C-alpha positions as a Markdown table, in Angstrom:
| # | Residue | x | y | z |
|---|---|---|---|---|
| 1 | Unk | 18.4 | 36.1 | 22.9 |
| 2 | Unk | 16.4 | 34.4 | 20.2 |
| 3 | Unk | 17.1 | 35.2 | 16.6 |
| 4 | Unk | 15.1 | 34.2 | 13.5 |
| 5 | Unk | 16.7 | 33.8 | 10.0 |
| 6 | Unk | 15.1 | 33.6 | 6.6 |
| 7 | Unk | 16.9 | 30.9 | 4.6 |
| 8 | Unk | 17.2 | 30.2 | 0.9 |
| 9 | Unk | 18.9 | 27.0 | -0.4 |
| 10 | Unk | 19.4 | 24.8 | -3.3 |
| 11 | Unk | 18.6 | 21.3 | -2.0 |
| 12 | Unk | 20.4 | 19.1 | -4.6 |
| 13 | Unk | 23.7 | 18.5 | -2.7 |
| 14 | Unk | 21.9 | 17.7 | 0.7 |
| 15 | Unk | 20.1 | 14.7 | 2.2 |
| 16 | Unk | 17.3 | 17.0 | 3.3 |
| 17 | Unk | 17.1 | 19.7 | 5.9 |
| 18 | Unk | 17.2 | 17.6 | 9.1 |
| 19 | Unk | 20.6 | 16.9 | 10.8 |
| 20 | Unk | 21.8 | 13.4 | 10.1 |
| 21 | Unk | 24.9 | 11.5 | 11.0 |
| 22 | Unk | 27.6 | 11.2 | 8.2 |
| 23 | Unk | 25.5 | 13.0 | 5.5 |
| 24 | Unk | 25.3 | 16.7 | 4.5 |
| 25 | Unk | 22.2 | 18.5 | 5.7 |
| 26 | Unk | 20.9 | 22.1 | 5.5 |
| 27 | Unk | 20.6 | 22.1 | 9.3 |
| 28 | Unk | 24.2 | 21.0 | 9.8 |
| 29 | Unk | 25.6 | 23.7 | 7.6 |
| 30 | Unk | 23.5 | 26.5 | 9.2 |
| 31 | Unk | 24.3 | 25.4 | 12.7 |
| 32 | Unk | 28.1 | 25.4 | 11.9 |
| 33 | Unk | 27.9 | 28.9 | 10.3 |
| 34 | Unk | 25.7 | 30.4 | 13.1 |
| 35 | Unk | 28.0 | 28.9 | 15.7 |
| 36 | Unk | 31.0 | 30.5 | 14.2 |
| 37 | Unk | 29.4 | 33.9 | 14.5 |
| 38 | Unk | 27.8 | 33.4 | 18.0 |
| 39 | Unk | 31.0 | 31.9 | 19.2 |
| 40 | Unk | 29.1 | 28.9 | 20.8 |
| 41 | Unk | 27.2 | 25.8 | 19.9 |
| 42 | Unk | 23.7 | 26.4 | 18.8 |
| 43 | Unk | 20.8 | 24.3 | 17.7 |
| 44 | Unk | 18.3 | 25.7 | 15.1 |
| 45 | Unk | 14.6 | 24.9 | 14.8 |
| 46 | Unk | 13.0 | 25.2 | 11.3 |
| 47 | Unk | 9.5 | 25.9 | 10.1 |
| 48 | Unk | 9.4 | 22.8 | 8.0 |
| 49 | Unk | 11.8 | 19.9 | 7.3 |
| 50 | Unk | 12.3 | 19.7 | 3.5 |
| 51 | Unk | 13.4 | 16.3 | 1.9 |
| 52 | Unk | 16.4 | 15.5 | -0.2 |
| 53 | Unk | 16.7 | 17.5 | -3.2 |
| 54 | Unk | 13.9 | 20.0 | -2.3 |
| 55 | Unk | 14.7 | 23.7 | -2.3 |
| 56 | Unk | 13.6 | 26.8 | -0.2 |
| 57 | Unk | 13.3 | 30.5 | -0.7 |
| 58 | Unk | 11.3 | 31.1 | 2.4 |
| 59 | Unk | 12.5 | 28.7 | 5.1 |
| 60 | Unk | 12.4 | 30.2 | 8.6 |
| 61 | Unk | 14.6 | 29.1 | 11.5 |
| 62 | Unk | 15.2 | 30.3 | 15.0 |
| 63 | Unk | 18.0 | 29.7 | 17.6 |
| 64 | Unk | 18.8 | 30.9 | 21.1 |
| 65 | Unk | 22.2 | 32.0 | 22.2 |
| 66 | Unk | 23.9 | 33.8 | 25.1 |
| 67 | Unk | 25.2 | 37.3 | 23.9 |
| 68 | Unk | 28.7 | 38.3 | 24.9 |
| 69 | Unk | 29.3 | 42.1 | 24.5 |
| 70 | Unk | 27.6 | 44.4 | 22.2 |
| 71 | Unk | 24.6 | 42.9 | 20.4 |
| 72 | Unk | 24.8 | 42.5 | 16.6 |
| 73 | Unk | 22.6 | 44.2 | 14.2 |
| 74 | Unk | 20.3 | 42.3 | 11.9 |
| 75 | Unk | 22.4 | 43.0 | 9.0 |
| 76 | Unk | 25.5 | 41.8 | 10.9 |
| 77 | Unk | 23.9 | 38.5 | 11.7 |
| 78 | Unk | 22.9 | 37.9 | 8.0 |
| 79 | Unk | 26.1 | 39.2 | 6.6 |
| 80 | Unk | 28.3 | 37.2 | 9.1 |
| 81 | Unk | 26.4 | 33.9 | 8.8 |
| 82 | Unk | 26.5 | 34.1 | 5.0 |
| 83 | Unk | 30.4 | 34.3 | 5.1 |
| 84 | Unk | 30.5 | 30.8 | 6.6 |
| 85 | Unk | 27.7 | 29.1 | 4.5 |
| 86 | Unk | 28.4 | 27.2 | 1.3 |
| 87 | Unk | 27.3 | 29.0 | -1.8 |
| 88 | Unk | 24.0 | 27.1 | -2.2 |
| 89 | Unk | 22.7 | 28.3 | 1.2 |
| 90 | Unk | 22.0 | 31.9 | 2.0 |
| 91 | Unk | 20.5 | 34.0 | 4.7 |
| 92 | Unk | 17.9 | 36.4 | 3.3 |
| 93 | Unk | 17.2 | 38.2 | 6.5 |
| 94 | Unk | 17.7 | 38.2 | 10.3 |
| 95 | Unk | 15.6 | 39.6 | 13.2 |
| 96 | Unk | 15.5 | 39.5 | 16.9 |
| 97 | Unk | 12.2 | 37.8 | 18.0 |
| 98 | Unk | 10.4 | 37.4 | 21.4 |
| 99 | Unk | 11.1 | 34.4 | 23.4 |
| 100 | Unk | 7.7 | 32.9 | 22.6 |
| 101 | Unk | 8.4 | 32.8 | 18.9 |
| 102 | Unk | 8.9 | 29.4 | 17.5 |
| 103 | Unk | 9.7 | 28.8 | 13.8 |
| 104 | Unk | 7.5 | 25.8 | 13.6 |
| 105 | Unk | 4.7 | 26.2 | 16.1 |
| 106 | Unk | 4.1 | 29.9 | 15.6 |
| 107 | Unk | 3.5 | 29.5 | 11.9 |
| 108 | Unk | -0.2 | 29.4 | 10.8 |
| 109 | Unk | 0.5 | 28.7 | 7.1 |
| 110 | Unk | 3.1 | 27.6 | 4.7 |
| 111 | Unk | 3.3 | 27.9 | 0.9 |
| 112 | Unk | 5.0 | 25.5 | -1.5 |
| 113 | Unk | 5.5 | 26.0 | -5.2 |
| 114 | Unk | 6.1 | 23.0 | -7.6 |
| 115 | Unk | 7.7 | 24.3 | -10.8 |
| 116 | Unk | 7.2 | 22.0 | -13.8 |
| 117 | Unk | 9.1 | 22.6 | -17.1 |
| 118 | Unk | 6.6 | 21.6 | -19.8 |
| 119 | Unk | 8.4 | 22.6 | -23.0 |
| 120 | Unk | 8.6 | 20.6 | -26.2 |
| 121 | Unk | 12.3 | 19.6 | -25.4 |
| 122 | Unk | 14.0 | 19.2 | -22.0 |
| 123 | Unk | 15.6 | 22.2 | -20.2 |
| 124 | Unk | 19.3 | 22.4 | -19.7 |
| 125 | Unk | 20.4 | 25.5 | -17.8 |
| 126 | Unk | 17.8 | 25.5 | -15.0 |
| 127 | Unk | 17.3 | 21.8 | -14.9 |
| 128 | Unk | 18.3 | 21.4 | -11.3 |
| 129 | Unk | 15.6 | 23.9 | -10.2 |
| 130 | Unk | 12.8 | 22.3 | -12.1 |
| 131 | Unk | 10.8 | 19.1 | -12.5 |
| 132 | Unk | 11.1 | 18.2 | -16.2 |
| 133 | Unk | 7.9 | 16.9 | -17.7 |
| 134 | Unk | 8.7 | 18.0 | -21.2 |
| 135 | Unk | 7.4 | 16.7 | -24.5 |
| 136 | Unk | 3.6 | 16.3 | -24.1 |
| 137 | Unk | 1.7 | 19.4 | -23.2 |
| 138 | Unk | -0.1 | 19.5 | -19.8 |
| 139 | Unk | -3.6 | 20.9 | -19.4 |
| 140 | Unk | -3.1 | 23.3 | -16.6 |
| 141 | Unk | -6.7 | 24.4 | -16.5 |
| 142 | Unk | -7.9 | 20.9 | -15.9 |
| 143 | Unk | -5.2 | 20.5 | -13.2 |
| 144 | Unk | -6.4 | 23.7 | -11.5 |
| 145 | Unk | -10.0 | 22.5 | -11.6 |
| 146 | Unk | -8.9 | 19.2 | -10.0 |
| 147 | Unk | -6.9 | 21.0 | -7.4 |
| 148 | Unk | -10.0 | 22.7 | -5.9 |
| 149 | Unk | -11.1 | 19.3 | -4.4 |
| 150 | Unk | -8.2 | 19.6 | -2.0 |
| 151 | Unk | -9.4 | 22.8 | -0.3 |
| 152 | Unk | -10.5 | 22.7 | 3.3 |
| 153 | Unk | -9.7 | 20.6 | 6.3 |
| 154 | Unk | -9.6 | 17.1 | 5.1 |
| 155 | Unk | -8.0 | 13.7 | 5.6 |
| 156 | Unk | -5.1 | 13.6 | 3.2 |
| 157 | Unk | -4.2 | 9.9 | 3.6 |
| 158 | Unk | -4.2 | 9.5 | -0.2 |
| 159 | Unk | -1.4 | 11.8 | -0.5 |
| 160 | Unk | 0.6 | 10.7 | 2.7 |
| 161 | Unk | 3.9 | 8.9 | 2.5 |
| 162 | Unk | 4.2 | 5.6 | 4.2 |
| 163 | Unk | 7.1 | 7.0 | 6.2 |
| 164 | Unk | 5.0 | 9.9 | 7.6 |
| 165 | Unk | 5.3 | 10.2 | 11.3 |
| 166 | Unk | 2.4 | 12.7 | 11.8 |
| 167 | Unk | -0.2 | 11.6 | 14.4 |
| 168 | Unk | -3.0 | 12.8 | 12.2 |
| 169 | Unk | -3.7 | 12.7 | 8.4 |
| 170 | Unk | -5.8 | 15.8 | 8.6 |
| 171 | Unk | -4.6 | 19.2 | 7.1 |
| 172 | Unk | -6.3 | 22.4 | 6.2 |
| 173 | Unk | -5.5 | 23.5 | 2.6 |
| 174 | Unk | -6.3 | 27.2 | 2.3 |
| 175 | Unk | -5.6 | 27.6 | -1.5 |
| 176 | Unk | -4.3 | 25.8 | -4.5 |
| 177 | Unk | -3.5 | 27.3 | -7.9 |
| 178 | Unk | -2.3 | 25.7 | -11.0 |
| 179 | Unk | -1.3 | 28.0 | -13.9 |
| 180 | Unk | 0.7 | 27.9 | -17.0 |
| 181 | Unk | 3.3 | 30.7 | -17.7 |
| 182 | Unk | 4.7 | 29.9 | -21.2 |
| 183 | Unk | 6.6 | 26.5 | -20.8 |
| 184 | Unk | 6.2 | 26.6 | -17.0 |
| 185 | Unk | 3.3 | 25.1 | -15.1 |
| 186 | Unk | 3.3 | 26.2 | -11.5 |
| 187 | Unk | 1.4 | 24.4 | -8.7 |
| 188 | Unk | 1.1 | 26.7 | -5.7 |
| 189 | Unk | -0.4 | 25.3 | -2.4 |
| 190 | Unk | -0.9 | 26.9 | 0.9 |
| 191 | Unk | -1.9 | 25.0 | 4.0 |
| 192 | Unk | -1.6 | 25.1 | 7.7 |
| 193 | Unk | 0.9 | 22.3 | 7.5 |
| 194 | Unk | 1.9 | 19.4 | 5.2 |
| 195 | Unk | 2.3 | 15.6 | 5.6 |
| 196 | Unk | 5.5 | 13.9 | 4.5 |
| 197 | Unk | 5.7 | 14.0 | 0.7 |
| 198 | Unk | 2.1 | 15.5 | 0.6 |
| 199 | Unk | 2.9 | 18.2 | -2.1 |
| 200 | Unk | 4.9 | 15.9 | -4.4 |
| 201 | Unk | 2.1 | 13.2 | -4.1 |
| 202 | Unk | -0.6 | 15.7 | -4.9 |
| 203 | Unk | 1.5 | 17.0 | -7.8 |
| 204 | Unk | 1.9 | 13.4 | -9.2 |
| 205 | Unk | -1.9 | 13.0 | -9.2 |
| 206 | Unk | -2.5 | 16.4 | -10.8 |
| 207 | Unk | -0.1 | 15.4 | -13.5 |
| 208 | Unk | -2.4 | 12.4 | -14.3 |
| 209 | Unk | -5.2 | 14.9 | -14.8 |
| 210 | Unk | -2.9 | 17.3 | -16.8 |
| 211 | Unk | -2.2 | 14.4 | -19.3 |
| 212 | Unk | -5.9 | 13.6 | -19.5 |
| 213 | Unk | -5.3 | 10.1 | -18.1 |
| 214 | Unk | -7.8 | 10.9 | -15.3 |
| 215 | Unk | -10.8 | 13.4 | -15.1 |
| 216 | Unk | -10.6 | 16.4 | -12.6 |
| 217 | Unk | -13.2 | 14.6 | -10.4 |
| 218 | Unk | -10.7 | 11.8 | -9.8 |
| 219 | Unk | -8.9 | 14.1 | -7.2 |
| 220 | Unk | -12.1 | 14.2 | -5.2 |
| 221 | Unk | -12.5 | 10.5 | -5.4 |
| 222 | Unk | -9.0 | 10.0 | -4.1 |
| 223 | Unk | -9.8 | 12.2 | -1.0 |
| 224 | Unk | -12.8 | 10.0 | -0.3 |
| 225 | Unk | -10.8 | 6.8 | -0.8 |
| 226 | Unk | -8.0 | 7.8 | 1.7 |
| 227 | Unk | -5.7 | 5.2 | 0.1 |
| 228 | Unk | -2.3 | 6.1 | -1.1 |
| 229 | Unk | -2.1 | 3.2 | -3.4 |
| 230 | Unk | -4.9 | 4.5 | -5.5 |
| 231 | Unk | -3.2 | 7.9 | -6.2 |
| 232 | Unk | -0.6 | 8.9 | -8.8 |
| 233 | Unk | 3.2 | 8.4 | -8.4 |
| 234 | Unk | 5.2 | 10.8 | -6.3 |
| 235 | Unk | 6.5 | 13.7 | -8.4 |
| 236 | Unk | 10.1 | 14.5 | -8.8 |
| 237 | Unk | 11.7 | 16.5 | -6.0 |
| 238 | Unk | 13.7 | 19.0 | -8.1 |
| 239 | Unk | 10.9 | 21.5 | -8.8 |
| 240 | Unk | 9.7 | 21.8 | -5.2 |
| 241 | Unk | 10.3 | 24.9 | -3.1 |
| 242 | Unk | 9.1 | 26.0 | 0.2 |
| 243 | Unk | 8.5 | 29.7 | -0.6 |
| 244 | Unk | 6.7 | 31.2 | 2.3 |
| 245 | Unk | 5.9 | 30.7 | 6.1 |
| 246 | Unk | 3.3 | 33.0 | 7.6 |
| 247 | Unk | 3.3 | 34.2 | 11.2 |
| 248 | Unk | 1.1 | 36.6 | 13.3 |
| 249 | Unk | 2.2 | 40.2 | 12.7 |
| 250 | Unk | 3.4 | 40.7 | 16.3 |
| 251 | Unk | 6.5 | 38.6 | 15.7 |
| 252 | Unk | 7.8 | 41.1 | 13.0 |
| 253 | Unk | 8.8 | 38.5 | 10.5 |
| 254 | Unk | 9.9 | 40.1 | 7.3 |
| 255 | Unk | 7.8 | 39.6 | 4.1 |
| 256 | Unk | 9.9 | 38.8 | 1.0 |
| 257 | Unk | 9.2 | 37.8 | -2.5 |
| 258 | Unk | 8.2 | 34.1 | -2.7 |
| 259 | Unk | 10.6 | 33.3 | -5.5 |
| 260 | Unk | 12.7 | 31.6 | -6.7 |
| 261 | Unk | 14.1 | 34.9 | -7.8 |
| 262 | Unk | 14.5 | 33.9 | -11.5 |
| 263 | Unk | 10.8 | 33.1 | -11.5 |
| 264 | Unk | 9.5 | 36.5 | -10.2 |
| 265 | Unk | 9.8 | 38.2 | -13.6 |
| 266 | Unk | 7.8 | 35.4 | -15.3 |
| 267 | Unk | 5.0 | 35.5 | -12.8 |
| 268 | Unk | 4.5 | 39.3 | -13.0 |
């Protein structure tokens, strides 16, 4: 049997999603919890490996297991796994999927939101879920204009981490939006896939435009240069969320609000 789970987590206490020796990881916590319910060792596969300090509201994972006795309902899977997860990780949904479903390779698009706090003073209560760029006001319209240079299938070497292990720097960005909501500036980017640190590197360069240190056309120049050293600094991890992974309808993956949940009322 193959089961898919929708996962939400606060990444602050973990050294990223991927299982690692002697450090806490999202994958390690989920595998322990699922193993308790399945009564067997399991290995989970995720849609996208997030870095240390990065959050998710729309992560998708799958695992295989050998059922013993009566099959559990979707609700029983989500409720049961949540019992054994730490409070900063939660299963949002669970579904049985066909054997050819793969959390990573079946996905055709992923969406990240980068949430910037841009008030006059720093934020206290939600500081762990935001990237604080308070004090000087960002020009979100100029950032949005600049972001349109990223659309399409292109070489994203200028926004690629030196530790990136991908065989190709090409990615297809479907949509990028930058918009202000009060003291929040939200960067939302959808692509077929992402390079290591790609979203945070893009955000760092868009911040340069937002502070009027660079013109909007600079982002297009960076794309042509294909040189990471010419772009802006990597933005902080705290405001980055994997919010949605898209699959063909035939797999029956549930559609949920992108979140984070506290942001939904602001965006509507």
